[in-house]
Legacy VTK file of the C-alpha trace (Angstrom):
# vtk DataFile Version 3.0
C-alpha trace
ASCII
DATASET POLYDATA
POINTS 212 float
0.180 -0.147 -0.021
1.334 3.702 -0.985
1.249 5.755 2.136
-0.493 9.262 0.866
-1.503 12.300 2.239
-3.207 15.116 0.159
-3.060 18.720 0.916
-6.089 20.731 -0.480
-7.812 23.605 0.685
-10.809 22.895 -0.706
-13.075 19.926 1.448
-15.051 19.173 -1.760
-11.928 18.020 -3.496
-10.193 16.749 -0.739
-13.044 14.240 -0.298
-13.176 13.958 -4.113
-9.537 12.969 -4.343
-9.787 10.632 -1.336
-12.523 8.698 -3.151
-10.399 8.304 -6.372
-7.343 7.144 -4.418
-9.676 4.642 -2.162
-11.246 3.336 -5.145
-8.413 0.613 -5.433
-6.112 -1.006 -3.201
-2.930 0.552 -4.136
-3.321 3.720 -1.978
-4.008 4.233 1.896
-5.055 7.735 2.736
-3.217 8.244 5.993
-4.026 12.721 6.405
-5.964 15.439 4.695
-4.653 18.747 5.047
-5.738 22.224 4.269
-2.730 23.762 5.012
0.564 22.634 3.036
2.982 23.607 6.175
0.934 21.324 8.440
1.255 18.401 5.913
5.292 19.205 6.218
5.252 19.151 9.719
3.285 15.679 9.274
5.796 14.031 7.160
8.775 14.938 9.859
7.002 12.730 12.366
5.451 9.774 10.218
6.497 8.018 7.210
5.012 8.916 4.168
5.203 7.634 0.346
3.238 10.331 -1.802
2.263 13.706 -1.270
-0.704 15.090 -3.195
-0.172 18.810 -3.031
-2.123 21.827 -4.118
-0.429 24.923 -4.990
-2.332 27.579 -3.089
-3.323 26.321 0.084
-4.630 27.621 3.761
-3.043 30.997 4.751
-1.633 31.516 1.153
0.953 28.933 2.051
2.768 27.627 -0.967
2.448 24.262 -1.507
5.556 24.483 -3.880
7.895 25.739 -1.137
6.386 23.039 0.890
6.755 20.114 -1.753
10.533 21.495 -2.314
11.532 21.195 1.710
9.460 17.552 1.662
11.820 16.237 -1.368
14.960 17.585 0.420
14.280 16.115 3.684
12.952 12.981 2.935
14.283 11.579 -0.602
11.885 8.449 0.065
8.845 10.607 -0.291
7.263 11.609 -3.843
5.416 14.815 -4.019
3.136 15.635 -6.925
1.826 18.838 -7.491
-2.314 18.835 -8.207
-3.662 22.261 -9.182
-5.909 24.572 -11.372
-3.573 27.269 -11.364
-2.177 27.770 -14.948
0.412 30.234 -13.980
3.783 29.093 -16.050
5.986 29.946 -12.825
4.144 27.493 -11.241
5.482 24.651 -13.825
8.903 26.083 -13.769
9.433 25.743 -10.201
7.859 22.418 -9.851
10.403 21.258 -12.461
13.147 23.233 -10.753
13.006 20.849 -7.676
9.212 21.886 -5.723
7.809 18.342 -6.839
8.467 14.895 -8.865
5.137 15.447 -11.021
2.540 17.863 -11.993
-1.099 17.334 -12.803
-3.312 20.020 -14.023
-6.833 19.410 -12.540
-8.738 20.572 -15.611
-6.061 20.227 -18.362
-4.420 16.587 -17.376
-3.839 14.226 -20.556
-3.242 11.513 -18.620
-5.568 10.332 -15.330
-4.338 11.377 -11.957
-3.822 7.963 -11.073
-1.858 6.947 -14.090
0.357 10.176 -12.927
0.866 8.790 -9.388
1.787 5.246 -10.283
4.099 6.400 -12.996
5.656 8.760 -10.283
5.851 5.899 -7.875
7.906 3.841 -10.492
10.350 6.599 -10.693
8.970 8.497 -13.754
9.048 12.238 -13.477
5.825 13.614 -15.178
5.588 16.795 -16.159
3.393 18.937 -18.734
5.979 20.512 -21.565
4.157 23.947 -20.965
1.520 25.785 -19.027
-1.941 25.180 -20.460
-2.917 27.988 -22.792
-6.099 29.526 -22.306
-8.416 31.886 -24.252
-8.106 35.586 -23.427
-10.689 37.099 -25.372
-8.866 37.334 -28.619
-6.019 35.498 -28.440
-4.480 32.763 -25.945
-2.581 33.303 -22.942
0.186 31.047 -24.365
0.832 33.566 -26.956
1.948 36.275 -23.995
6.135 36.026 -23.796
7.506 35.354 -20.491
8.938 39.236 -20.484
5.289 40.027 -20.697
4.058 37.571 -17.910
6.899 39.291 -15.971
5.773 42.779 -16.771
2.382 41.550 -15.942
3.084 40.050 -12.884
4.135 43.214 -11.232
1.373 45.222 -12.402
-0.490 42.472 -10.565
1.499 42.933 -7.613
0.577 46.924 -7.759
3.885 48.038 -9.211
4.470 51.470 -10.982
5.411 51.838 -14.550
8.930 53.151 -13.421
9.084 50.335 -10.735
8.751 47.580 -13.573
11.098 49.341 -15.820
13.803 49.309 -12.857
13.103 45.505 -12.165
13.153 44.463 -15.329
15.891 46.594 -17.176
13.205 47.994 -19.694
12.284 51.688 -20.086
9.246 52.716 -18.565
8.133 53.252 -22.060
8.954 49.478 -23.041
7.011 48.520 -20.270
3.898 50.443 -21.378
4.699 49.525 -25.242
4.563 45.825 -24.268
1.374 46.005 -22.073
-0.600 48.131 -24.451
0.701 45.323 -27.280
-1.287 42.695 -25.401
-4.298 44.741 -24.617
-4.651 45.736 -28.147
-4.074 42.222 -29.495
-6.792 40.622 -26.988
-8.958 43.238 -27.795
-9.400 44.548 -24.220
-10.396 48.292 -23.516
-7.348 48.544 -20.836
-5.239 47.114 -19.118
-7.552 46.502 -16.200
-9.595 44.322 -17.948
-6.652 42.575 -19.388
-5.330 42.261 -15.566
-8.868 40.938 -14.355
-8.754 37.994 -17.106
-5.389 37.120 -16.209
-6.536 36.794 -12.640
-9.739 35.190 -13.181
-8.600 32.415 -15.448
-5.717 31.583 -12.931
-3.051 32.565 -15.310
-1.124 34.697 -12.332
-0.742 33.877 -8.793
1.138 36.211 -7.022
0.040 35.216 -3.103
1.957 32.517 -2.057
3.736 32.581 1.093
7.090 30.402 1.055
7.881 30.442 4.977
5.763 30.261 8.199
5.574 33.928 9.535
LINES 1 213
212 0 1 2 3 4 5 6 7 8 9 10 11 12 13 14 15 16 17 18 19 20 21 22 23 24 25 26 27 28 29 30 31 32 33 34 35 36 37 38 39 40 41 42 43 44 45 46 47 48 49 50 51 52 53 54 55 56 57 58 59 60 61 62 63 64 65 66 67 68 69 70 71 72 73 74 75 76 77 78 79 80 81 82 83 84 85 86 87 88 89 90 91 92 93 94 95 96 97 98 99 100 101 102 103 104 105 106 107 108 109 110 111 112 113 114 115 116 117 118 119 120 121 122 123 124 125 126 127 128 129 130 131 132 133 134 135 136 137 138 139 140 141 142 143 144 145 146 147 148 149 150 151 152 153 154 155 156 157 158 159 160 161 162 163 164 165 166 167 168 169 170 171 172 173 174 175 176 177 178 179 180 181 182 183 184 185 186 187 188 189 190 191 192 193 194 195 196 197 198 199 200 201 202 203 204 205 206 207 208 209 210 211
């Protein structure tokens, strides 16, 4: 039996994941948590084979940060990120060490059980890129990494000048990039664009990596 814990802030989704895992005789769910940092603490005192980890958990605690620490402290434990957030930065961090595999809830090509079993067999299952969703008249995958960096700064409330200083662009260059996306997507202004990015879970900036 694969000793498993689930980390998910939604009670309904936790119940669903438990039901999926307990349909067969391969997994035993030994813990269910809404907070990634609580799960991290559990792993320090219990032997765990597999962690199903959400990205944005209770108190905005980061499942990515917790997953990376679990993997470093407990090399025998596999961490699979299970998320509906399609921010490309999440996939980058997962590939950089935060997880053994990643599965998108709404966009996964394989079933969750397939990903879990292949991960337990030693494979790393990572999509090549984050899902691309429709943003009015364009797709999110058409936004360049530099433009994503700019938009992420805007979501944080930074000004054109502050973004320019952080990205190495001129303030005029920052403004041009934002206007270019607004025009291509057919939005009236950058506020409509930013709202669409947040509503479609394309940008997430509220993750807390360490306990306060």
